[in-house]
C-alpha positions as CSV (number, residue, x, y, z in Angstrom):
1,M,0.1,0.1,-0.2
2,P,1.3,3.4,-1.4
3,E,2.9,5.5,2.1
4,E,-0.4,8.4,1.3
5,E,-2.7,5.5,0.8
6,A,-2.2,5.0,4.5
7,L,-1.8,8.4,5.6
8,A,-5.1,9.4,4.2
9,L,-6.9,6.5,6.0
10,A,-5.6,8.0,9.5
11,P,-2.6,9.5,11.4
12,C,0.2,7.1,11.3
13,R,4.1,6.5,10.8
14,V,4.6,4.4,7.9
15,L,6.9,2.1,8.1
16,P,8.7,-0.3,4.9
17,P,7.8,-3.9,4.2
18,A,8.6,-5.3,8.4
19,R,12.0,-7.9,8.0
20,Q,13.4,-9.6,11.1
21,G,14.0,-7.6,14.0
22,D,11.9,-3.8,12.5
23,I,8.7,-4.4,15.0
24,W,12.0,-4.5,17.6
25,R,13.1,-1.5,16.7
26,A,9.8,-0.2,16.6
27,L,9.1,-0.6,20.2
28,T,11.8,2.6,20.5
29,L,9.2,4.9,18.9
30,R,6.9,3.9,21.5
31,P,3.7,3.4,19.6
32,K,0.4,2.7,21.2
33,A,-0.2,0.6,18.2
34,I,1.8,-1.2,15.2
35,A,-0.8,-2.4,12.3
36,L,1.9,-5.1,10.3
37,V,0.4,-5.1,6.8
38,D,3.5,-6.3,4.7
39,G,6.9,-8.0,5.3
40,V,9.7,-9.3,3.4
41,F,10.7,-13.2,3.3
42,E,12.7,-15.3,1.8
43,A,15.8,-12.6,0.5
44,Q,16.0,-11.6,4.3
45,P,14.3,-13.4,7.6
46,S,11.0,-12.3,8.3
47,V,8.8,-10.6,11.3
48,W,9.5,-12.8,14.0
49,H,6.6,-14.2,16.4
50,H,8.6,-13.7,19.6
51,E,9.1,-9.1,18.3
52,L,5.2,-9.3,18.2
53,L,4.7,-11.2,21.5
54,A,7.3,-8.7,22.7
55,A,5.5,-5.9,21.9
56,L,2.0,-7.4,23.1
57,D,4.2,-7.8,26.1
58,A,4.9,-4.1,26.1
59,G,2.0,-2.9,26.1
60,V,1.4,-2.3,22.5
61,A,-2.2,-3.6,20.7
62,V,-1.1,-5.8,17.4
63,F,-3.1,-5.7,14.3
64,G,-2.5,-7.5,11.2
65,G,-3.9,-8.1,7.7
66,G,-2.9,-7.8,4.6
67,S,-0.1,-9.9,4.0
68,M,2.3,-11.0,6.5
69,G,0.2,-9.5,8.8
70,A,-2.2,-11.9,8.4
71,L,-0.4,-14.8,8.3
72,R,1.3,-13.7,11.8
73,A,-2.4,-12.5,13.7
74,A,-3.7,-16.2,12.7
75,E,-0.6,-17.8,14.3
76,L,-0.6,-15.4,17.2
77,A,-4.4,-14.5,17.8
78,V,-4.2,-16.7,20.8
79,H,-1.7,-14.6,22.1
80,G,-3.5,-11.4,21.3
81,M,-2.7,-10.5,18.3
82,V,-6.0,-8.7,16.2
83,G,-6.8,-10.4,12.8
84,V,-8.3,-8.5,10.6
85,G,-9.4,-9.0,6.8
86,H,-10.8,-11.6,4.9
87,I,-6.9,-13.0,4.2
88,F,-6.9,-13.5,7.8
89,E,-10.2,-14.9,8.4
90,A,-9.7,-17.7,5.9
91,Y,-6.4,-18.5,7.5
92,R,-7.6,-18.4,10.7
93,R,-10.4,-21.2,9.5
94,G,-7.9,-22.9,7.8
95,E,-8.8,-22.2,4.1
96,L,-5.6,-21.1,3.1
97,V,-2.5,-23.1,4.6
98,D,0.3,-21.7,2.4
99,D,1.9,-18.6,3.1
100,S,2.7,-18.4,-0.4
101,E,-0.9,-17.3,-1.6
102,V,0.6,-13.6,-0.1
103,A,3.4,-13.4,-1.8
104,L,4.2,-10.9,-4.6
105,L,7.5,-9.2,-6.4
106,H,7.3,-6.2,-5.8
107,A,9.5,-2.8,-6.4
108,E,12.4,-1.3,-4.4
109,A,11.8,1.8,-1.9
110,E,12.2,4.8,-4.7
111,H,9.1,3.0,-6.6
112,G,7.0,3.1,-3.6
113,F,7.5,-0.9,-2.9
114,R,4.7,-0.9,-6.2
115,A,3.4,-4.7,-6.3
116,L,4.8,-6.0,-9.7
117,T,3.4,-9.3,-9.6
118,V,-0.4,-11.4,-8.8
119,P,-1.1,-12.4,-5.4
120,L,-2.6,-16.3,-5.9
121,V,-4.9,-15.0,-2.6
122,N,-6.0,-12.1,-5.0
123,V,-6.7,-14.4,-7.8
124,R,-9.0,-16.5,-6.2
125,H,-11.1,-13.2,-4.7
126,V,-11.5,-12.1,-8.0
127,A,-11.8,-15.6,-10.1
128,R,-14.8,-16.0,-7.2
129,L,-15.9,-12.7,-7.8
130,A,-16.0,-13.2,-11.6
131,R,-18.6,-16.4,-10.9
132,R,-20.7,-14.3,-9.0
133,A,-21.0,-11.6,-11.5
134,R,-21.7,-15.0,-13.9
135,I,-18.7,-14.0,-15.8
136,L,-17.0,-17.5,-15.5
137,S,-18.5,-20.4,-14.9
138,P,-17.5,-22.3,-12.3
139,R,-15.1,-24.4,-14.3
140,E,-13.5,-21.5,-16.1
141,A,-12.9,-19.8,-13.0
142,Q,-11.2,-22.8,-11.0
143,S,-8.6,-23.1,-14.4
144,L,-7.8,-19.3,-14.1
145,V,-6.8,-20.0,-10.5
146,D,-5.3,-23.1,-11.4
147,A,-3.3,-21.3,-14.0
148,A,-2.1,-18.7,-11.7
149,A,-0.9,-21.5,-8.7
150,A,1.2,-23.2,-11.7
151,I,2.9,-19.7,-12.5
152,F,5.7,-18.6,-9.8
153,Y,4.9,-16.1,-7.7
154,Q,7.2,-13.3,-9.4
155,D,6.3,-14.4,-12.6
156,R,2.3,-14.2,-11.8
157,T,1.2,-11.4,-13.8
158,W,-2.1,-10.9,-15.5
159,P,-1.6,-11.2,-18.8
160,R,1.0,-14.3,-18.2
161,M,-2.6,-16.1,-15.4
162,L,-4.3,-15.3,-18.6
163,A,-2.7,-16.7,-21.8
164,A,-2.4,-19.7,-19.6
165,V,-5.6,-20.5,-19.2
166,G,-5.8,-21.4,-23.1
167,G,-8.5,-22.9,-25.0
168,S,-10.4,-23.7,-21.2
169,W,-12.2,-20.5,-21.7
170,R,-14.3,-20.0,-25.1
171,P,-13.9,-16.5,-26.8
172,A,-17.0,-15.3,-25.7
173,T,-15.8,-15.9,-22.4
174,R,-12.5,-14.2,-23.1
175,A,-14.9,-11.4,-24.3
176,K,-16.7,-10.9,-21.4
177,W,-14.1,-11.5,-18.6
178,E,-12.0,-8.5,-21.1
179,A,-15.3,-6.2,-20.2
180,W,-15.2,-6.8,-16.9
181,A,-11.8,-6.6,-16.4
182,A,-11.3,-3.4,-17.4
183,G,-13.3,-1.8,-14.6
184,G,-10.7,-2.8,-13.0
185,L,-9.6,-6.1,-10.8
186,E,-10.2,-5.7,-7.1
187,D,-7.1,-6.1,-4.8
188,L,-8.1,-7.9,-1.8
189,K,-5.1,-7.3,-0.3
190,R,-5.0,-3.2,-0.6
191,E,-8.7,-3.7,0.8
192,D,-7.9,-5.8,4.1
193,A,-4.5,-4.1,4.1
194,R,-7.1,-0.5,4.8
195,A,-9.1,-2.6,6.8
196,C,-6.3,-3.9,9.4
197,I,-5.2,0.5,9.5
198,L,-8.5,1.8,11.0
199,A,-9.1,-1.1,12.8
200,A,-5.5,-0.1,14.2
201,A,-6.3,3.9,14.3
202,A,-10.5,3.0,16.1
203,F,-8.3,1.3,18.8
204,V,-6.1,4.3,19.8
205,A,-8.7,6.6,19.2
206,S,-11.0,4.2,21.8
207,G,-8.2,4.9,24.5
208,A,-8.8,0.7,25.4
209,P,-6.0,-1.0,27.2
210,A,-4.1,-3.6,25.4
211,P,-3.4,-7.0,26.2
212,T,-0.2,-7.5,28.7
213,R,1.1,-10.8,29.8
214,E,-0.2,-11.2,32.4
215,R,-3.2,-11.7,31.2
216,T,-2.4,-13.9,28.1
217,R,0.5,-16.0,30.9
218,R,3.1,-16.1,27.7
219,P,6.3,-17.9,29.4
220,P,9.4,-15.4,29.3
221,P,11.9,-15.5,26.2
222,S,14.5,-17.6,25.2
223,S,17.9,-16.4,26.0
224,Y,18.6,-17.4,21.4
225,V,15.6,-14.3,21.7
226,R,17.3,-12.4,25.0
227,R,20.2,-12.4,22.8
228,R,19.1,-11.7,19.5
229,R,16.5,-8.6,20.8
230,L,20.0,-7.0,22.7
231,V,22.0,-6.5,19.3
232,E,18.5,-6.0,16.9
233,G,17.4,-3.2,19.1
234,L,17.7,1.0,19.2
235,C,18.3,4.0,21.5
236,A,16.8,6.9,21.4
237,T,19.2,9.5,22.5
238,E,19.1,13.2,22.4
239,S,21.0,13.1,19.2
240,G,18.7,10.9,17.8
241,L,18.7,7.1,17.3
242,V,21.2,4.1,17.9
243,S,22.2,1.1,17.7
244,S,21.9,-1.1,20.9
245,E,24.3,-3.5,18.8
246,E,27.1,0.0,19.1
247,V,26.5,0.9,22.1
248,L,27.3,-3.0,23.4
249,E,30.8,-2.9,21.2
250,Q,31.5,-0.1,22.5
251,L,30.9,-1.6,26.5
252,R,32.8,-5.1,25.2
253,A,36.3,-2.5,24.9
254,A,35.5,-0.7,28.6
255,P,37.7,-1.3,31.0
256,D,35.5,-2.7,33.4
257,A,33.1,-4.5,30.9
258,G,34.9,-7.5,33.1
259,E,33.1,-6.7,36.3
260,L,29.9,-5.2,34.7
261,A,29.7,-8.9,33.2
262,E,30.5,-10.7,35.9
263,E,27.7,-9.2,37.9
264,G,25.5,-9.7,35.7
265,L,26.0,-13.0,34.8
266,R,25.8,-13.5,39.3
267,R,22.6,-11.8,39.0
268,A,20.9,-13.6,36.1
269,L,22.3,-17.2,37.8
270,L,20.7,-16.4,41.2
271,A,17.3,-15.4,39.3
272,G,17.7,-18.2,37.0
273,W,18.2,-20.3,40.3
274,A,15.4,-19.5,42.0
275,R,13.5,-19.7,39.6
276,T,13.7,-23.6,39.0
277,L,13.5,-23.8,43.4
278,G,9.7,-22.2,42.1
279,L,10.6,-19.0,43.9
280,A,8.6,-16.1,42.3
281,P,8.9,-12.1,43.6
282,S,5.8,-10.4,44.5
283,A,5.2,-7.1,43.0
284,E,5.6,-5.0,46.4
285,E,9.1,-7.2,45.6
286,V,9.4,-6.6,42.2
287,A,8.0,-2.6,42.4
288,R,11.1,-2.3,45.7
289,A,13.8,-3.7,43.5
290,E,12.4,-1.1,41.1
291,A,12.5,1.8,43.1
292,D,15.5,0.4,45.0
293,W,17.4,0.6,41.4
294,W,16.1,4.2,40.4
295,A,17.2,5.8,43.7
296,R,20.6,4.5,43.2
297,L,20.7,5.9,39.2
298,G,19.6,9.3,41.1
299,V,16.8,9.7,37.8
300,A,14.1,11.4,38.5
301,R,10.3,10.7,37.8
302,A,9.8,12.5,35.4
303,S,12.8,12.1,33.2
304,R,12.1,8.8,33.8
305,E,10.7,7.4,30.2
306,E,13.7,9.3,28.9
307,Y,15.5,7.5,30.8
308,L,14.1,4.0,29.4
309,A,14.4,4.6,25.8
310,A,18.3,5.4,25.7
311,C,19.0,2.3,27.7
312,G,16.8,0.3,24.9
313,L,14.1,-0.2,27.8
314,D,10.7,-0.5,27.9
315,A,8.3,-0.7,30.6
316,H,7.8,-4.5,30.4
317,E,11.7,-5.2,29.8
318,L,12.2,-3.2,33.2
319,R,10.0,-4.9,34.7
320,R,12.1,-8.3,33.8
321,L,15.2,-7.4,34.9
322,C,13.3,-5.9,38.3
323,E,12.6,-9.1,38.9
324,D,15.9,-10.3,38.6
325,R,16.8,-8.0,41.1
326,A,13.9,-9.3,43.7
327,L,14.8,-12.3,43.0
328,E,18.6,-11.7,43.6
329,R,17.5,-10.3,46.8
330,L,15.3,-13.3,47.7
331,T,17.9,-16.1,47.3
332,L,20.9,-14.0,48.9
333,E,18.3,-13.3,52.2
334,H,17.2,-16.7,52.1
335,A,20.8,-18.5,51.4
336,S,20.9,-20.6,55.1
337,R,17.2,-22.3,53.5
338,L,18.6,-22.6,50.1
339,L,21.4,-25.4,50.3
340,P,21.2,-28.6,52.4
341,D,23.5,-26.6,55.7
342,G,23.9,-23.6,53.7
343,P,25.4,-20.7,54.1
344,S,24.6,-18.0,56.8
345,W,24.6,-14.4,56.5
346,D,27.6,-13.9,59.0
347,E,30.1,-16.8,57.1
348,A,29.4,-14.5,53.7
349,L,30.7,-11.7,55.7
350,A,33.4,-12.8,56.3
351,T,34.2,-15.1,53.6
352,E,33.8,-12.4,51.6
353,A,35.8,-9.9,54.0
354,R,38.6,-12.4,53.8
355,L,38.5,-12.4,49.9
356,R,38.8,-8.4,50.0
357,G,41.6,-7.8,52.4
358,R,38.7,-6.1,54.6
359,W,39.2,-8.7,56.9
360,V,43.2,-8.1,58.1
361,E,42.4,-4.3,58.3
362,E,39.7,-4.8,60.6
363,A,41.6,-7.3,62.6
364,Q,44.8,-5.0,63.1
365,R,42.3,-2.1,63.4
366,F,40.5,-3.5,66.6
367,G,44.5,-5.1,67.5
368,A,46.1,-2.5,67.8
369,P,44.6,0.1,71.5
370,R,44.4,-4.2,72.4
371,R,47.9,-4.0,72.7
372,S,48.9,-0.1,73.5
373,R,46.4,-1.0,76.4
374,R,48.8,-4.1,77.4
375,K,51.7,-1.8,77.6
376,R,50.6,0.4,80.1
């Protein structure tokens, strides 16, 4: 769909056909809703389901329709993604099962991503309309669909499809078709895309709350997904958007990189271990961990949203980090009971003080006056 057409439908930001990582990057823009319509595939990785789940986790309403959006919505409707349009409904009901139904070849950005070929789903729709209008008989409509399905999607144009139909259409049928088609053939993908954008705009205008993680009860993402998001994300700074991968590259070369990484690993391992034991922090404990974090950073409440954007974090990701902090605190506070004959607080204090040399310092400080008293 041309950008001008989308902007005429609703106040929105129009981005190119989505590729893998684009939804994560779009979250940096703090959207209230995302309408996923077109997406790339084959030459570039497609939009990942985990990205869309992350958007839902972040409190962003996600709509899908038309093309890639319809596919992902049919797959993720159970998790809260909202499907829109006839194509989504056909996939959801199982009438369409092959992703290639919506595939087409399009031009590059300088030509507005204009469609160069016809997706099979559009051919099925037009054949259905032609049958209803008594332009094609059921057999002739099916021969058109069969001819379209036999042509590779990158070569599928109306002239090639009509040439492939060949003699299966009578001359009178071809004449009726040409007269009917001269009025324009309906583009189902475009109609569904329009409906998807309008649905997302209506949702934003309504002020209704978006689905949340608590309501959909999704498990936390895997370590692979977390690593991918880490390098695919963006940070919103005063001078513009910065790649998270570039920030990470700078941190790797920092003098305190090892210390930072070891501290992060320690917290992640403790939190992970606590989860395997069935521990979960309460909402109050997570809130306390977040309050402690903000207090330590000294960031004013009015500046926190901006700080999170520069961190490349949304509210859900911050909550996940604070859950780890709360779990780390729980394991430390209950260390003596988490292992058979576990370490006590005093034992841990003494061990760390000896390892860091503090024990000797305290012992010498304590012992000096006692020696002087004995001299008297």
